[in-house]
C-alpha positions in Angstrom: 89.0 29.0 55.6 87.1 30.2 52.7 88.7 33.6 52.7 92.1 32.1 53.2 91.7 30.1 50.1 90.5 33.2 48.2 93.5 35.2 49.2 96.0 32.4 48.9 95.0 31.7 45.3 94.0 35.3 44.3 97.1 37.0 45.6 99.0 33.9 44.6 98.2 34.4 41.0 99.4 38.1 41.2 102.6 36.9 42.7 102.9 34.0 40.2 102.5 36.4 37.2 104.6 39.2 38.5 107.5 38.1 40.7 111.0 37.6 39.2 112.0 34.1 38.2 108.4 32.7 38.6 107.8 30.4 35.7 104.5 32.3 35.2 106.3 35.7 35.1 104.4 37.9 32.6 101.4 35.7 32.2 99.2 38.8 32.2 95.8 40.1 33.2 93.8 37.3 31.8 95.6 34.8 34.0 95.3 37.1 37.0 91.5 37.6 36.6 91.0 33.9 36.0 92.9 33.1 39.1 90.8 35.5 41.2 87.6 33.9 39.7 88.7 30.5 40.6 89.9 31.6 44.0 86.5 32.8 44.8 84.8 29.7 43.5 87.2 27.3 45.5 86.9 29.6 48.6 83.1 29.3 48.6 83.2 25.5 48.1 85.7 25.2 51.1 83.5 27.5 53.3 80.4 25.4 52.5 82.3 22.2 53.1 83.6 23.5 56.5 80.0 24.0 57.5 79.3 27.6 56.7 75.6 28.2 55.8 76.3 31.3 54.0 79.9 30.9 52.8 80.6 34.7 52.9 84.2 35.5 51.9 83.6 39.2 51.8 82.5 41.8 54.5 80.7 43.7 51.8 78.6 40.7 50.9 77.9 40.2 54.5 76.7 43.7 55.0 74.4 43.5 51.9 73.0 40.3 53.4 72.3 42.1 56.6 70.5 44.8 54.8 68.4 42.4 52.8 67.5 40.1 55.6 67.2 42.8 58.3 69.6 40.9 60.7 72.9 42.3 61.8 73.8 39.4 64.0 76.4 37.9 61.7 78.3 41.1 60.7 81.0 41.2 63.4 81.6 37.4 63.7 81.8 37.1 59.9 84.0 40.2 59.5 86.4 38.9 62.1 86.6 35.5 60.5 87.1 37.1 57.1 89.8 39.4 58.2 91.7 36.7 60.0 91.4 34.4 56.9 92.7 37.0 54.6 95.7 37.8 56.9 96.7 34.2 57.1 96.2 33.8 53.4 98.6 36.8 52.9 101.1 35.1 55.2 101.0 31.8 53.1 101.5 33.8 49.8 104.7 35.3 51.5 106.0 31.9 52.5 105.1 30.2 49.1 107.1 32.7 47.1 109.8 33.2 49.7 112.9 33.1 47.5 111.4 35.4 44.9 110.9 38.5 46.9 114.6 39.3 47.1 114.9 38.7 43.3 112.1 41.3 42.6 113.4 44.8 42.8 110.1 46.6 42.2 108.5 47.5 45.6 105.1 48.2 43.9 105.1 44.8 42.4 105.6 43.2 45.8 102.9 45.3 47.4 100.5 44.2 44.6 100.9 40.8 45.7 99.1 41.7 48.9 96.9 44.8 48.5 95.3 46.6 45.7 96.4 50.0 44.1 95.1 52.3 41.5 96.5 52.4 38.0 95.9 56.2 38.2 95.9 57.7 41.6 92.8 59.9 41.7 91.0 58.9 45.0 87.5 60.2 44.2 87.6 58.1 40.8 89.3 55.2 42.5 86.5 55.2 45.2 83.7 55.4 42.5 85.3 52.5 40.7 85.2 50.3 43.8 81.6 51.3 44.6 80.5 50.5 41.0 82.4 47.2 40.7 81.0 46.0 44.2 77.6 47.2 43.3 77.8 44.9 40.2 79.1 42.0 42.2 76.3 42.1 44.8 73.5 42.9 42.4 74.5 40.0 40.0 74.8 37.5 43.0 71.4 38.6 44.3 70.0 38.1 40.7 71.6 34.7 40.4 69.9 33.6 43.6 66.7 35.3 43.0 63.5 33.2 43.0 62.5 35.1 39.8 65.4 33.3 38.1 64.8 29.9 39.7 62.3 29.2 42.4 64.6 27.1 44.4 67.8 28.7 43.5 70.6 27.2 41.3 71.1 23.5 41.5 73.4 22.3 44.2 77.0 23.0 43.5 76.3 25.6 40.7 76.2 28.7 42.8 79.9 28.9 43.7 80.9 28.3 40.0 78.5 31.2 39.1 79.8 33.5 41.7 83.4 32.8 40.5 82.3 33.6 36.9 80.9 36.9 38.1 84.2 37.9 39.7 86.2 36.8 36.6 83.9 38.8 34.4 84.2 41.9 36.5 87.9 41.6 36.6 88.0 41.4 32.8 85.6 44.2 32.3 86.2 46.7 35.2 89.3 45.5 37.0 92.0 47.6 35.4 91.5 50.8 37.2 91.9 49.8 40.9 92.5 46.1 40.8 88.9 45.5 41.7 89.2 44.8 45.4 85.3 44.5 46.0 86.3 43.1 49.4 87.5 45.0 52.4 89.1 41.9 54.0 90.7 40.8 50.8 92.7 44.1 50.8 93.1 44.8 54.6 94.2 41.4 55.7 97.1 40.8 53.3 98.0 44.6 53.3 98.5 44.1 57.0 100.5 41.0 56.5 102.7 43.1 54.0 103.2 45.7 56.8 104.2 43.1 59.5 106.2 40.5 57.6 110.0 40.5 56.9 109.4 40.6 53.1 112.7 41.2 51.4 113.2 44.6 49.9 109.5 45.7 50.5 108.5 49.4 50.6 105.6 51.2 52.2 102.2 49.5 52.5 100.5 52.5 51.1 98.0 53.0 54.1 97.0 56.4 52.6 95.0 54.4 49.8 93.9 51.6 52.1 90.6 53.2 53.0 89.4 53.1 49.3 89.0 49.2 49.1 87.2 49.4 52.5 84.8 52.2 52.1 84.1 51.6 48.3 83.0 48.0 48.5 80.9 48.6 51.6 79.2 51.5 50.0 78.7 49.7 46.7 77.3 46.6 48.5 74.9 48.6 50.5 73.5 50.4 47.4 73.1 47.0 45.6 71.3 45.6 48.6 68.9 48.7 48.9 68.1 48.3 45.1 67.6 44.5 45.4 65.1 45.0 48.2 63.3 47.8 46.1 62.9 45.6 43.1 62.1 42.4 45.0 65.2 40.3 44.3 
């Protein structure tokens, strides 16, 4: 449920700002990064309210947690739930903007409402961007919840807001190169929905690039987890 809300609102803001005849068409990057930040925050709140002790919306965060805790028991069930939620979120984006797909001629714009893509296609550089962005995401999240910052962690309810702010900040500072996936499920689930759904006038789902927002975030999260362990976060 948390990842579904994340994708519905995150990819929803991309569709809202880019699809033809949307009242928000042309709203721009600031609106998109804010939408993603709020999407993360609201998704975490929903996951917590639905009973999740961890509220992971992101397989990369789950991997980092497994490295720092030494337990891999949650990886497969969490990854499955995150992928399912992301796919369903992509389906809801398609349904919500149903009349607008046929009015939008640009196939790349339609794909961007589901999966990420590079501004300049240089796969090694694109991979590095995803590694660095996710490294920052996980390192800052670990710092926020570090006992060195607050012995008992952030006050109740503040954590999700701070995580949303981190995603918003990364989007504004680093997001323009690859669309800052930082989350394999957030890209793979909606990209799969794009491939399977009868989206009017859609093009290719760009599977040649799809490995970058999977491998990059996992690698960046693992590096941040190792560093966090080494410095005692």
